[in-house]
Structure formats: C-alpha cells, structure tokens
C-alpha positions in Angstrom: 22.6 30.4 -7.0 22.2 26.7 -6.5 18.7 25.7 -5.3 18.4 23.1 -2.5 17.6 19.6 -3.7 15.1 17.1 -2.5 16.8 13.7 -2.5 13.5 11.9 -2.2 12.0 13.6 -5.2 15.2 13.3 -7.2 15.4 9.6 -6.6 11.7 8.8 -7.3 11.7 11.1 -10.4 14.6 9.0 -11.7 12.5 5.9 -11.3 9.4 7.5 -12.9 11.4 8.5 -16.0 12.0 4.8 -16.7 9.7 2.8 -18.9 6.7 2.2 -16.6 4.2 -0.3 -17.9 1.9 0.6 -15.0 1.5 4.0 -16.6 1.8 3.5 -20.3 0.2 0.0 -20.5 1.9 -3.3 -21.2 3.3 -4.3 -24.6 1.5 -6.8 -26.8 2.4 -10.4 -25.8 5.7 -10.8 -24.0 7.6 -8.2 -26.1 10.0 -6.3 -23.8 9.6 -8.6 -20.9 12.7 -10.8 -20.0 14.4 -12.2 -17.0 18.0 -12.0 -18.2 18.6 -8.3 -17.5 17.0 -8.7 -14.1 19.4 -11.5 -13.2 22.3 -9.5 -14.5 21.3 -6.5 -12.4 21.0 -8.6 -9.3 24.3 -10.3 -9.9 26.0 -6.9 -10.0 24.3 -6.0 -6.8 25.6 -9.2 -5.1 22.5 -11.4 -5.5 21.0 -10.3 -2.1 17.9 -12.3 -2.8 19.8 -15.6 -2.4 19.9 -14.9 1.3 16.2 -14.7 1.7 13.3 -17.1 2.1 10.3 -16.3 -0.2 6.7 -17.0 -0.5 6.0 -16.1 -4.1 2.4 -15.1 -4.9 0.8 -14.9 -8.4 -2.8 -14.8 -9.6 -5.3 -12.7 -11.5 -7.0 -11.3 -8.4 -6.5 -11.8 -4.7 -2.7 -11.5 -4.7 -2.6 -8.4 -2.5 -5.1 -9.6 0.1 -3.5 -13.1 0.3 0.0 -11.7 0.5 -1.1 -9.3 3.3 -2.7 -12.2 5.3 0.4 -14.4 4.9 2.7 -11.6 6.0 0.5 -10.6 9.0 0.5 -14.2 10.2 4.2 -14.6 9.9 4.9 -11.3 11.7 2.5 -12.3 14.5 4.5 -15.6 14.8 7.6 -13.6 15.5 9.3 -13.7 12.1 10.7 -10.5 10.7 8.6 -10.5 7.6 9.0 -8.4 4.4 6.1 -7.7 2.1 6.7 -6.6 -1.5 3.4 -5.6 -3.2 2.3 -3.6 -6.3 0.9 -1.4 -7.4 1.0 1.3 -4.7 -1.9 3.7 -4.2 -0.3 6.9 -3.0 3.5 6.6 -2.5 6.3 4.3 -3.5 7.0 3.4 0.2 3.8 1.2 0.2 5.6 -1.4 -1.9 8.1 -2.2 0.8 6.7 -3.2 4.2 8.4 -5.0 7.1 6.2 -6.2 9.9 3.5 -3.7 8.9 5.8 -0.7 8.6 6.6 1.0 5.3 10.2 1.6 4.4 11.8 4.8 5.8 12.1 7.5 3.1 15.9 7.9 3.7 16.3 4.1 3.3 14.3 4.2 0.1 16.4 7.0 -1.4 19.6 5.2 -0.5 18.4 1.9 -2.1 17.2 3.6 -5.2 20.5 5.4 -5.6 22.4 2.2 -5.1 20.3 0.3 -7.8 20.2 3.3 -10.3 24.0 3.6 -10.2 24.4 0.0 -11.4 21.4 0.2 -13.8 22.8 3.3 -15.6 26.0 1.5 -16.2 24.1 -1.5 -17.6 21.9 0.7 -19.7 24.9 2.4 -21.3 26.0 -1.0 -22.7 22.7 -1.9 -24.2 20.3 -0.4 -26.8 17.7 2.1 -25.3 15.0 -0.5 -26.0 16.6 -2.8 -23.5 17.0 -0.4 -20.7 15.9 -1.6 -17.2 12.3 -0.7 -16.5 10.5 0.9 -13.5 9.3 -2.4 -12.2 12.6 -4.1 -12.5 14.3 -1.4 -10.5 11.6 -1.3 -7.9 11.8 -5.1 -7.5 15.6 -4.8 -7.0 15.1 -2.1 -4.4 12.8 -4.4 -2.5 15.2 -7.4 -2.6 18.1 -5.3 -1.4 16.0 -3.7 1.4 14.7 -7.0 2.7 18.1 -8.6 2.7 19.8 -5.7 4.4 17.1 -5.7 7.0 17.7 -9.4 7.7 14.1 -10.5 7.1 13.3 -14.1 8.1 10.8 -14.4 5.3 9.6 -12.3 2.4 6.1 -12.4 0.8 6.8 -11.5 -2.8 3.8 -10.5 -5.0 4.1 -10.9 -8.7 3.5 -7.8 -10.7 1.9 -9.2 -13.8 1.7 -12.8 -15.2 4.5 -14.8 -13.6 6.8 -16.5 -16.1 8.6 -13.3 -17.2 7.8 -11.2 -14.2 10.9 -9.6 -12.7 10.1 -11.3 -9.3 10.5 -14.7 -11.0 14.3 -14.8 -10.4 13.8 -16.1 -6.8 13.6 -19.7 -5.6 10.9 -19.6 -3.0 9.9 -21.9 -0.2 6.5 -22.2 -1.8 4.8 -20.9 -4.9 1.2 -19.6 -4.5 -1.4 -19.0 -7.2 -4.5 -17.3 -6.0 -7.0 -17.3 -8.9 -7.2 -17.3 -12.7 -9.6 -15.1 -14.7 -9.5 -13.0 -17.8 -7.3 -9.9 -17.4 -4.3 -8.5 -19.3 -5.5 -10.6 -22.2 -3.3 -8.7 -24.8 -0.2 -9.8 -22.9 -1.2 -13.2 -21.3 -3.7 -14.6 -23.7 -7.5 -14.5 -24.1 -8.3 -17.8 -22.4 -7.9 -18.9 -18.8 -5.8 -21.8 -20.1 -3.3 -19.4 -21.7 -3.2 -17.1 -18.7 -2.7 -20.1 -16.4 0.4 -21.1 -18.4 1.9 -17.7 -17.7 1.0 -17.7 -14.0 2.3 -21.3 -13.6 5.7 -20.0 -14.7 6.4 -19.3 -11.1 6.3 -23.0 -10.2 9.8 -24.3 -9.5 11.2 -27.8 -9.6 10.9 -29.5 -6.2 9.1 -26.5 -4.6 5.5 -27.0 -3.4 2.7 -25.1 -5.0 -0.5 -23.9 -3.3 -3.3 -23.2 -5.7 -6.7 -21.6 -5.1 -7.6 -21.8 -8.8 -11.1 -23.2 -9.5 -11.4 -22.7 -13.2 -11.2 -26.2 -14.8 -9.0 -25.2 -17.8 -6.7 -23.2 -15.6 -6.4 -26.1 -13.1 -5.3 -28.5 -15.8 -2.5 -26.2 -16.9 -1.3 -25.7 -13.3 -1.5 -29.5 -12.7 0.5 -30.1 -15.8 3.3 -27.7 -14.9 3.4 -29.0 -11.3 3.8 -32.5 -12.6 6.5 -31.4 -15.1 8.5 -29.7 -12.4 7.9 -32.3 -9.8 6.2 -29.8 -7.5 3.9 -31.1 -4.8 0.5 -29.4 -5.5 -2.0 -28.4 -2.9 -5.3 -27.5 -4.6 -8.4 -26.1 -3.2 -11.3 -28.5 -3.2 -9.0 -31.5 -3.8 -6.2 -31.2 -1.2 -7.7 -28.5 1.1 -11.3 -27.8 1.7 -13.0 -24.9 3.5 -16.6 -24.1 4.5 -17.6 -20.5 4.6 -20.0 -19.1 7.2 -21.1 -15.8 5.8 -22.9 -13.4 8.1 -26.7 -13.1 8.0 -27.2 -9.9 6.1 -26.5 -7.3 8.8 -28.9 -4.6 9.9 -26.4 -2.0 11.0 -22.7 -2.8 10.1 -21.0 -4.7 7.3 -19.6 -8.0 8.7 -17.0 -10.5 7.3 -17.3 -14.3 7.1 -15.7 -17.0 9.1 -14.3 -20.2 7.6 -13.6 -23.7 8.7 -10.6 -25.1 6.9 -9.1 -28.6 6.6 -5.7 -29.2 5.0 -3.5 -32.3 4.5 -1.7 -31.1 7.7 -4.5 -30.2 10.1 -8.0 -29.0 10.9 -7.8 -25.3 11.5 -11.3 -25.1 13.0 -13.2 -21.8 12.7 -11.3 -18.6 11.9 -12.7 -15.1 11.2 -11.7 -13.6 7.8 -10.2 -10.1 8.2 -11.8 -8.7 5.0 -15.3 -8.5 3.5 -16.5 -10.8 0.7 -16.7 -14.5 -0.4 -13.6 -14.0 -2.4 -11.7 -13.0 0.7 -12.8 -16.2 2.4 -11.2 -18.1 -0.5 -8.0 -16.0 0.0 -8.0 -16.6 3.7 -8.2 -20.4 3.2 -5.3 -20.2 0.7 -3.2 -18.2 3.2 -3.8 -20.7 6.0 -2.9 -23.6 3.7 0.4 -21.7 2.9 1.1 -21.7 6.6 0.8 -25.5 6.7 3.1 -25.9 3.7 5.9 -23.6 5.1 5.4 -25.1 8.5 6.9 -28.3 7.1 10.0 -26.2 6.2 10.5 -24.7 9.6 8.3 -21.5 9.6 5.6 -22.4 12.1 2.5 -20.3 12.5 -0.2 -21.3 14.9 -4.0 -20.5 14.9 -3.7 -18.1 17.8 -0.9 -16.2 16.0 -3.0 -16.0 12.8 -6.0 -14.7 14.7 -3.8 -12.0 16.4 -2.1 -11.1 13.2 -5.4 -10.8 11.3 -7.1 -8.8 14.0 -7.6 -5.2 12.7 -5.8 -6.0 9.4 -6.9 -3.6 6.6 -6.5 -3.5 2.8 -6.8 0.0 1.3 -9.1 0.2 -1.7 -10.3 -3.4 -1.3 -14.0 -3.0 -0.3 -12.7 -0.3 2.0 -15.3 1.7 4.0 -14.4 5.4 4.3 -17.7 6.7 5.5 -21.1 5.7 7.0 -23.7 8.3 6.2 -23.9 7.4 3.4 -21.8 4.3 3.3 -18.8 5.2 1.2 -17.0 2.2 -0.3 -13.9 2.3 -2.4 -12.7 -0.7 -4.3 -10.0 -1.0 -7.0 -11.9 -3.7 -9.0 -10.4 -3.4 -12.5 -11.6 -6.6 -14.3 -14.8 -8.5 -14.6 -14.1 -11.1 -11.9 -13.3 -8.3 -9.4 -16.4 -6.4 -10.3 -18.5 -9.6 -9.8 -16.8 -10.0 -6.4 -17.6 -6.4 -5.4 -21.3 -6.8 -6.4 -21.6 -10.0 -4.4 -20.0 -8.4 -1.4 -22.3 -5.4 -1.5 -25.3 -7.8 -1.6 -24.3 -10.2 1.1 -22.2 -8.2 3.6 -23.8 -4.7 3.7 -27.2 -3.7 5.2 -30.1 -3.1 2.9 -30.2 0.6 2.0 -33.2 2.8 2.5 -31.5 5.6 0.6 -30.2 5.5 -3.0 -27.2 3.5 -4.2 -24.8 5.5 -6.4 -22.0 4.1 -8.5 -19.0 6.2 -9.4 -17.2 4.4 -12.3 -14.0 5.1 -14.2 -11.7 2.6 -15.8 -8.7 2.0 -18.1 -8.8 2.0 -21.9 -7.8 -1.6 -22.4 -10.2 -3.2 -19.9 -13.4 -5.1 -20.6 -15.6 -2.0 -19.8 -18.9 -3.6 -20.7 -18.1 -6.7 -18.8 -17.2 -4.7 -15.7 -20.4 -2.6 -15.9 -22.6 -5.6 -16.6 -21.4 -7.2 -13.4 -21.7 -4.1 -11.1 -24.5 -1.9 -12.4 -27.5 -3.9 -11.3 -26.6 -3.1 -7.6 -27.1 0.7 -8.2 -29.9 3.2 -8.6 -27.7 5.8 -10.2 -24.5 5.8 -12.3 -21.9 8.6 -12.5 -19.1 8.4 -15.0 -15.7 9.9 -14.3 -12.0 9.4 -15.2 -8.8 9.5 -13.2 -6.5 12.5 -13.8 -2.9 11.5 -13.2 -2.4 8.7 -15.7 -2.8 8.7 -19.5 -4.5 5.3 -19.6 -7.8 6.7 -18.4 -10.8 5.7 -20.5 -12.6 8.7 -22.1 -15.9 9.7 -20.5 -17.8 9.3 -23.7 -16.5 5.7 -24.2 -17.6 4.7 -20.7 -21.0 6.5 -21.1 -21.6 4.7 -24.4 -20.8 1.4 -22.7 -23.4 2.1 -19.9 -26.0 3.1 -22.5 -25.2 0.0 -24.6 -26.3 -2.1 -21.6 -29.6 -0.3 -21.4 -28.9 2.1 -18.5 -28.7 5.8 -18.4 -25.8 7.9 -17.0 -26.7 10.5 -14.3 -23.7 12.6 -14.9 -20.3 12.9 -16.6 -17.5 14.4 -14.6 -14.0 15.3 -15.8 -12.9 15.7 -12.2 -13.5 12.7 -10.0 -13.9 14.9 -6.9 -17.0 16.5 -8.4 -18.5 13.1 -9.1 -18.0 12.3 -5.4 -19.8 15.4 -4.2 -22.7 14.7 -6.5 -22.9 11.0 -5.5 -23.0 11.8 -1.8 -25.8 14.3 -2.4 -27.8 11.8 -4.5 -27.4 8.9 -2.0 -28.5 10.8 1.1 -27.5 9.7 4.6 -29.1 6.3 4.4 -27.7 5.3 1.0 -24.4 4.0 -0.4 -21.8 5.3 -2.7 -19.3 2.9 -4.3 -16.2 4.1 -6.2 -14.7 1.4 -8.6 -13.4 0.6 -12.0 -9.7 1.1 -11.5 -7.1 1.3 -8.8 -6.0 4.6 -10.4 -9.4 6.1 -9.7 -9.5 4.5 -6.2 -6.1 6.1 -5.4 -7.1 9.6 -6.5 -10.4 9.7 -4.7 -9.1 7.9 -1.6 -6.4 10.6 -1.4 -9.0 13.3 -1.7 -11.3 11.7 0.9 -8.5 11.3 3.4 -6.8 14.6 2.4 -3.4 12.9 2.1 -0.4 14.8 0.9 1.2 12.3 -1.5 3.2 12.1 -4.6 0.7 12.2 -7.6 2.6 9.3 -9.2 0.8 6.1 -8.6 1.4 2.6 -9.7 -2.1 1.4 -9.7 -3.7 -0.8 -12.3 
C-alpha cells in the first residue's frame, strides 16, 4: 500500500537535507561561499531577479527591523512590496512576505520544486562539496516568487556578511548597511574594519549607499568602498542627522521613542518609532533616509504613509512582549552589541520592577558568551541557564554556567528543557517582576512557540 504524501513536508525536507550553515555553523573564512553557482542557478531559472527593483540591506544587527520598516512604508505607499528576511523563527514561509502576508504554502511548494529540479541537475555535474546550499535555494525561491507576483519593490536582507552572500547577485536601487559590530568573527574577521569590508561588498558601482554605521574603523572601510565604486554615500551624523526623544521611564507600560530626522532631501519632523529601544531609533532614521534616496528614483513614500505603515508594526523576538504579570520579554540577541541594546532598552523603556527580574539565557557554541553575559546580567536578580533543543549548535549548560560564574555571579538553575526554565522564571519573578529570554534566536523561537502554543515545523533557521 502506498501511503499518502505531504507535498509541503517533502519539499521542505528536501531543503533541510541540503548543507545548512544556519544549523551546522559557518565554515572558517569564506570557504564554501561563492557567487558563481548562485548566478548559474538563476541563469537556468531565467534570471527573474533582473525584473525587480531591490533595496539590499546588510549589517551586523538591525537588518531585520530596518528591512521591516522599509517594506511597511513602501506597502503603505501603494507599492506591491516583497520582503525577504532570514532566519525564520517557526516556519519557512516567514522568509517570503508580500505586503505583510506570508507566502501561501502551495506557492512555496511549487517554487521549491521548481528550483530543486534545476539544482539537482546542477549538483550532478559538480563535486558533492560544491552542491547548492540551503540558503542559496531559499534565496532563489524568494527571487522567483517576488518576480512572479509582480512586486514593485523588494527589500532583500543579506544572510551573512555581504560580499559572498547569495543575495549579492542583484543590482539594487540602493544598498543599505545598518551597523557594524563583532559577530561571525571566524568567517568575517575579528575587527570591525575586516567585517566592514565584507559588508561593504554589497556596494555597487553608481548605486547610492545609505549607512547607519558609527564605528570609526568600519566607517572608513565603507567610505573607501563607496569612493572606489563611485557610490553616493549617505552617512549617519554626516549626511543625515536625527534626534531621539526617548520616553520618560514609564510607570505602567513600555513606550517607544520618537525621532526628528533631517536628511539631504528634507526635514521629516517628528515620527514615532514602531519598536522599543535606542537601537530601533537608529534603524528608523536609516529607514526614513532610504525613502529619500529611493524617492529620487521614483519610489515616493510620504510621512503620512510611513506613519500609517509603521502603526502596529511588530517584530517577533525583538524585545517582544508576550506577557504582563510578570512582564515576559523575548529577544533574539545573539552577540554582544545586541545584548547591550537589550540591556539599555530594559532600563530605559520598561517600568521599574517591584518584583524580581529573571534572565533565561541560552546561546550558541561559537558566540562570545562572556561578552553577552557581561552586557546583560547586571539587569537581573536571578539567572537561569538553559539550551535550545532543535539545533546541534546549542552551547552546553555547563559551559554557560561556568561563564556566568567566571563573571562573579551564581546560577539559580540549569535546565535541559527550556520550557522548565520558563516555568521556574515566572514563579521566581512574581506578578510584579520581569522575565527576559535571550542569548539566541534558536532559544527565542523554541520558547516563543511554546508560549504561543504554535503548531510549527521544528526546523528553524535562527541564528
């Protein structure tokens, strides 16, 4: 007897069988990363990306938030707007969004099958070590989908780095670099200057670049590349300036900032930021400056359209509030800069707690664990250590515990299962306290799914 098949599971399983650096970790340096095979794949698929207008977004942190704000503004202005983002938290469909709606499962299956058919033919002609990867296939699926859906614009988020990322086959309307800090140092380099060189690889000749980078060494690298490639460079503090108006520390509810932005094109006046945190004020200013740059190319977005598009905009697992008694905050901070941003946001945007503050922390083996902990631990009365379950890159409990103790703090519990750490944290915090879950998007995805009781594929592409 032949059992019925599930086309969705068959298609996604075919993808997950491919080399997936999001699950196994990236290779040392740029080994295994190349654009040639991605270009060959797209050529066999008819180069659908050549029919699209892209805003290409790279950066160490802030890519997802900035991309979401750009896409929301464009959609509100009436443009059919695609958003390609990675990683996903719960299901592959999250990577492909048009005007706020995820791709239909049937469409996703059809696109995967279309790309896999060509990819298998290509793989048969090459050594196994040169087979197309998970991220290359998922990128191709997105480019086909957005082209066939006749998108007016596509916000395309870089996966990792920039220069050799599979998204870097496109020629965008503008290139965007959100920030530079230390992350993926084994692959991109252990200085902000080296990392900036990789991120600046998305800068194209004659295409404007919008940069929110403030690190001096990184700025020099971006300036050098922009000069070399004759790209008009719009830099924060130099070419566009913004003033943040953070909320007075609230008594009852967390509250976002507003910003006043001036760019070479206009004075935007005062605009409310859709997300919590000073880092999100920086991202919002960058997104607004992008609107001015693409406005000169025919994609016009007004202040009122931005305000409408940003109203009610959410970002899962980015200082996301999932409960109030106690406050339950989930954030996918997975490097030192992101941990610092989370700590700052908790101090400045949340009410003072009369109950206990409890940190649930679990991270990935290759991260700067001590650096993350040093940034975030001072905000918490208690620390619980756990690990995510559905990815082999999880840091062992004992390693994380030793890192906590090495910084002079004690651990209040080790939990093999993250759900158990959550139950304990809520009990410890009490109704007037706060529980924060952070350290990795893998951990954020698993506990978010548990909290919301989602029925999702356990495969995640988190970082």
